C-alpha positions as CSV (number, residue, x, y, z in Angstrom):
1,X,14.4,126.8,31.1
2,X,13.5,124.1,33.7
3,X,9.8,124.2,33.1
4,X,10.7,124.0,29.3
5,X,12.9,120.5,30.0
6,X,10.7,119.3,32.4
7,X,7.6,119.4,29.6
8,X,9.7,118.1,27.0
9,X,10.5,114.8,28.9
10,X,7.0,114.4,29.7
11,X,6.1,114.9,26.2
12,X,9.0,112.2,25.0
13,X,7.6,109.6,27.7
14,X,4.2,110.1,26.4
15,X,4.7,109.5,23.1
16,X,7.9,106.8,23.6
17,X,6.2,105.0,25.9
18,X,5.2,101.4,24.3
19,X,9.1,101.5,22.5
20,X,10.9,101.9,25.7
21,X,8.9,99.2,26.8
22,X,9.7,97.1,23.8
23,X,13.6,98.0,24.7
24,X,13.0,96.7,28.2
25,X,11.7,93.8,27.0
26,X,14.4,93.3,24.3
27,X,17.4,93.6,26.7
28,X,15.5,90.9,29.1
29,X,15.4,88.6,26.7
30,X,19.0,89.1,25.1
31,X,20.1,89.2,28.9
32,X,18.5,85.5,29.2
33,X,19.3,83.9,26.6
34,X,22.7,81.9,27.7
35,X,20.5,80.8,30.3
36,X,18.0,79.5,27.7
37,X,20.4,78.1,25.4
38,X,22.2,76.0,28.3
39,X,18.7,74.0,28.7
40,X,19.5,71.1,27.5
41,X,16.9,69.5,24.6
42,X,14.6,66.7,25.0
43,X,13.4,65.2,22.2
44,X,11.0,62.7,23.3
45,X,8.7,61.8,20.5
46,X,9.8,60.4,17.1
47,X,7.4,63.2,15.7
48,X,9.7,66.0,17.1
49,X,12.4,65.4,15.3
50,X,13.2,64.6,11.1
51,X,15.2,61.8,11.1
52,X,15.2,58.0,12.2
53,X,16.2,57.7,15.3
54,X,18.9,55.4,15.9
55,X,18.5,55.3,19.8
56,X,17.2,57.3,22.9
57,X,19.8,58.5,25.8
58,X,18.4,56.9,28.9
59,X,19.9,59.3,31.6
60,X,21.6,63.1,32.4
61,X,24.6,63.7,31.9
62,X,24.8,64.7,27.7
63,X,25.3,69.1,27.5
64,X,23.0,69.8,25.0
65,X,20.2,67.0,25.2
66,X,18.4,65.5,28.2
67,X,17.7,62.4,29.6
68,X,14.7,60.4,27.0
69,X,16.1,62.3,23.9
70,X,16.4,60.6,20.7
71,X,19.3,60.6,18.3
72,X,20.0,61.0,14.7
73,X,22.3,59.0,12.5
74,X,25.9,60.8,12.9
75,X,25.1,63.1,15.5
76,X,27.6,63.6,18.1
77,X,27.3,63.6,21.9
78,X,29.1,65.4,24.4
79,X,28.8,63.6,28.1
80,X,29.9,65.9,30.9
81,X,33.4,65.6,32.8
82,X,34.2,63.3,30.5
83,X,32.1,60.4,31.8
84,X,29.6,57.9,30.0
85,X,25.7,57.7,29.5
86,X,23.6,55.0,29.1
87,X,22.0,54.6,25.6
88,X,19.3,52.3,24.0
89,X,20.7,51.2,20.9
90,X,17.7,50.5,18.2
91,X,19.6,48.4,15.9
92,X,21.0,45.9,18.5
93,X,18.3,46.1,21.0
94,X,21.3,47.0,23.6
95,X,22.1,49.5,26.7
96,X,25.3,51.1,25.5
97,X,27.6,53.1,27.8
98,X,28.8,55.8,25.7
99,X,31.5,58.5,25.9
100,X,31.5,61.9,23.6
101,X,31.9,61.3,20.2
102,X,29.4,60.4,17.1
103,X,27.0,58.3,18.2
104,X,26.2,55.8,14.7
105,X,30.1,54.8,15.0
106,X,29.1,52.6,17.8
107,X,25.0,52.4,17.3
108,X,24.7,51.9,13.3
109,X,21.1,53.0,11.8
110,X,18.6,49.8,11.7
111,X,17.2,48.9,9.0
112,X,13.7,48.8,9.0
113,X,12.9,45.9,6.0
114,X,14.9,43.0,5.2
115,X,18.2,44.5,3.7
116,X,19.4,40.6,2.6
117,X,15.9,40.9,0.1
118,X,15.0,43.4,-2.3
119,X,14.8,44.5,-5.8
120,X,18.8,44.9,-5.5
121,X,19.1,41.6,-4.1
122,X,16.7,38.8,-5.7
123,X,19.1,35.9,-4.9
124,X,18.4,36.7,-1.0
125,X,14.9,36.0,-1.6
126,X,13.0,33.0,-0.5
127,X,9.5,32.4,1.2
128,X,10.1,30.3,4.1
129,X,6.4,30.4,4.8
130,X,5.3,29.8,0.9
131,X,2.1,29.7,-0.1
132,X,-1.0,32.1,0.0
133,X,-4.8,31.6,1.5
134,X,-6.9,29.7,-0.1
135,X,-3.7,27.6,-1.5
136,X,-3.0,23.8,-1.9
137,X,-0.8,24.2,0.8
138,X,-0.8,25.6,4.5
139,X,1.3,28.4,6.1
140,X,1.9,28.8,9.3
141,X,1.4,32.1,10.4
142,X,2.3,31.8,13.9
143,X,4.7,31.6,15.7
144,X,6.0,34.3,13.2
145,X,9.8,33.4,13.7
146,X,12.2,31.2,15.2
147,X,12.9,32.5,18.3
148,X,10.4,33.4,21.2
149,X,9.4,33.5,24.9
150,X,6.1,31.7,24.8
151,X,6.5,28.4,26.3
152,X,3.0,27.8,24.9
153,X,2.9,29.7,21.3
154,X,-0.5,29.4,19.7
155,X,-0.4,27.7,16.3
156,X,-2.4,29.4,13.7
157,X,-2.0,28.5,9.6
158,X,-4.0,29.8,6.5
159,X,-6.8,27.3,5.1
160,X,-5.9,25.1,2.2
161,X,-8.4,24.3,-0.5
162,X,-10.0,20.9,-0.2
163,X,-9.5,20.1,3.2
164,X,-11.2,19.0,5.8
165,X,-9.3,18.7,8.5
166,X,-5.6,19.3,9.9
167,X,-2.9,17.7,12.0
168,X,-0.6,19.4,13.7
169,X,2.3,17.8,15.3
170,X,5.2,19.3,17.4
171,X,8.7,17.2,17.6
172,X,11.7,17.7,19.8
173,X,14.4,15.6,21.1
174,X,12.3,15.8,24.3
175,X,8.8,15.3,24.0
176,X,6.5,14.9,21.0
177,X,2.3,15.3,20.7
178,X,0.0,15.6,17.6
179,X,-3.5,16.9,17.1
180,X,-5.9,16.6,14.8
181,X,-8.7,19.6,14.1
182,X,-11.1,20.9,11.5
183,X,-10.0,24.4,12.2
184,X,-6.7,26.9,10.9
185,X,-5.8,27.6,14.9
186,X,-4.5,26.0,17.7
187,X,-4.3,27.3,21.4
188,X,-1.2,25.1,22.8
189,X,-2.9,22.0,24.7
190,X,-2.6,22.3,28.3
191,X,-2.4,18.7,28.6
192,X,0.7,18.6,26.6
193,X,4.2,19.6,27.9
194,X,5.1,23.3,27.5
195,X,8.3,24.1,25.2
196,X,11.5,24.7,27.5
197,X,13.8,27.4,27.5
198,X,17.1,26.9,25.4
199,X,15.8,24.1,23.4
200,X,14.7,23.9,19.3
201,X,11.3,22.5,18.8
202,X,10.0,21.6,15.0
203,X,5.9,22.8,14.3
204,X,4.3,20.5,11.3
205,X,0.5,21.6,10.1
206,X,-0.4,18.4,7.8
207,X,-3.6,19.6,5.5
208,X,-5.7,16.2,5.3
209,X,-8.5,15.4,2.6
210,X,-11.0,11.9,3.4
211,X,-7.9,10.5,5.6
212,X,-5.0,11.2,3.4
213,X,-2.2,14.2,4.0
214,X,-1.6,15.9,0.7
215,X,0.5,18.8,1.6
216,X,1.9,20.5,4.7
217,X,4.1,23.4,6.3
218,X,6.6,23.1,9.2
219,X,8.6,25.7,11.2
220,X,11.5,25.5,13.8
221,X,10.9,27.2,17.4
222,X,13.7,28.4,19.8
223,X,12.5,29.3,23.3
224,X,15.5,31.7,24.6
225,X,17.0,30.6,27.2
226,X,16.3,31.9,31.0
227,X,19.5,34.3,31.5
228,X,18.5,35.8,28.0
229,X,14.8,36.2,28.9
230,X,16.2,37.7,32.1
231,X,18.5,40.0,30.1
232,X,15.6,41.3,27.8
233,X,13.3,41.8,30.9
234,X,15.5,44.0,32.5
235,X,16.0,46.2,29.4
236,X,12.4,46.5,29.1
237,X,12.1,47.8,32.6
238,X,14.6,50.4,32.2
239,X,12.4,51.9,29.1
240,X,9.1,51.3,31.3
241,X,11.1,53.8,34.1
242,X,11.7,56.2,31.6
243,X,8.1,57.1,32.1
244,X,7.9,57.9,27.9
245,X,4.0,58.5,26.3
246,X,2.7,54.8,25.3
247,X,3.7,55.1,21.8
248,X,6.8,55.5,22.8
249,X,7.5,53.0,25.0
250,X,5.6,50.4,22.6
251,X,8.1,51.4,19.8
252,X,11.0,51.3,22.2
253,X,10.3,47.8,23.2
254,X,9.7,46.9,19.9
255,X,12.8,47.5,19.1
256,X,14.1,45.3,21.9
257,X,12.4,42.4,20.5
258,X,13.3,42.7,17.0
259,X,16.5,43.0,17.8
260,X,16.2,39.6,18.8
261,X,13.7,39.1,16.1
262,X,11.8,38.1,18.6
263,X,8.5,38.5,16.2
264,X,5.8,36.7,17.9
265,X,6.0,39.5,20.8
266,X,6.3,42.7,18.9
267,X,3.3,41.6,16.6
268,X,1.6,40.9,19.7
269,X,2.4,44.0,21.2
270,X,2.0,46.4,17.9
271,X,-1.6,44.9,17.6
272,X,-2.5,45.8,21.1
273,X,-1.0,49.5,20.2
274,X,-3.0,49.8,17.4
275,X,-6.4,48.0,18.4
276,X,-7.7,51.3,20.1
277,X,-7.6,52.5,17.2
278,X,-4.5,54.6,17.4
279,X,-3.9,57.7,15.0
280,X,0.2,57.4,14.9
281,X,0.9,56.3,11.4
282,X,4.5,54.9,12.8
283,X,3.2,52.4,14.7
284,X,0.9,50.8,11.9
285,X,4.3,51.5,9.5
286,X,6.5,49.2,12.1
287,X,3.9,46.2,12.5
288,X,3.7,46.5,8.6
289,X,7.6,46.1,8.9
290,X,7.4,43.2,10.9
291,X,4.6,41.2,9.5
292,X,7.0,41.8,6.1
293,X,9.9,40.6,7.9
294,X,7.5,37.6,8.7
295,X,7.4,36.9,5.3
296,X,3.1,37.9,5.2
297,X,3.1,40.8,2.9
298,X,-0.8,40.3,2.8
299,X,-0.8,41.2,6.4
300,X,2.0,44.1,5.7
301,X,-0.1,45.7,3.7
302,X,-2.8,46.2,5.6
303,X,-0.8,48.4,7.9
304,X,0.9,50.4,5.3
305,X,-2.3,51.2,4.0
306,X,-3.7,52.4,7.2
307,X,0.0,54.1,7.7
308,X,-0.3,56.0,4.7
309,X,-3.9,57.2,5.1
310,X,-2.8,58.3,8.8
311,X,0.2,60.1,7.5
312,X,-1.4,62.1,4.3
313,X,-4.1,63.0,7.0
314,X,-1.8,64.6,9.4
315,X,0.6,65.6,6.7
316,X,3.4,63.3,8.0
317,X,5.7,63.4,5.5
318,X,8.4,61.6,7.0
319,X,5.8,58.3,7.8
320,X,4.0,59.3,4.3
321,X,7.5,58.2,2.6
322,X,8.1,54.9,4.5
323,X,4.3,53.8,3.9
324,X,5.0,54.2,0.2
325,X,8.1,52.2,0.4
326,X,6.8,49.5,2.4
327,X,3.6,49.0,-0.4
328,X,6.5,48.7,-2.6
329,X,8.1,46.3,-1.0
330,X,5.1,44.5,-0.6
331,X,4.0,44.2,-4.4
332,X,7.6,43.2,-4.8
333,X,7.3,39.9,-1.9
334,X,3.9,39.0,-4.0
335,X,5.8,38.8,-7.0
336,X,8.4,36.2,-5.7
337,X,7.7,32.4,-6.1
338,X,6.1,29.9,-3.7
339,X,7.7,27.1,-2.3
340,X,5.7,24.1,-2.5
341,X,5.9,20.6,-0.5
342,X,5.0,17.5,-0.7
343,X,3.5,16.0,2.6
344,X,5.3,13.2,4.5
């Protein structure tokens, strides 16, 4: 009898070795499930989530998400021990102290394109940089917005039909200067006093023909105060200290700049990031958003087109849709009337 039992066991083990091994592995996996589930999720890249993120967790302390993780709209966080964590809010550009709860209650979703000007709200539309390339008036391209950190900004504009020269004029309560040039770009003169923090300046570009000015364009420029610049620099340092992938660092810094309307700084940042060239459609799409916000639809169209191609090739449906929306907005902007000025 013992001999028969022994033979039976040997036969059973021989036939069911694979089954028993699989059963043991399953038991080990089941045993470790609680341990795996307790490890915080890390969602560092925008490609790892399907939403448009509203911000990023800056430090550890959240139950489900580790530091560096992106958070979607309406998602809630659970901070351990009833404490708070630092959270970079993209819409405000601020680093918030958040306790447990729905994040978007304190950090609303960001508007990627000018919400005050769209096909449903034409009243809010205008073209402060009126004109197109080759028109009868200059269009100041840069500085791209009224706010800047640069005390010696480069000044560029579109060419004017028939113009033989241009006069660039800068005025403020503190000082003023003017230069005559025969091109559409002027590096801020090194022999002129630079812009001062906390002050507002007016830049004019006049188009001349045969010594007479026949059209012009102007823009205001405000250099942020020293205290404001230091605050922005601190937030950017916090982002860089996270050690994020290069593209994510650029996009987070863009959120800081965009929240302060620092289009000069963020357009230059994104242009550098895409000069490699990058294969990330988000970089090009965001650059398109910034150009459109600067009322430069033709420049925006180039970036949206590139973003569309990259998103299509990589089957990135989220960015593909956003690029398509951007191209529709470009068509809408190009149909808006152009404001025209007489030279003074």
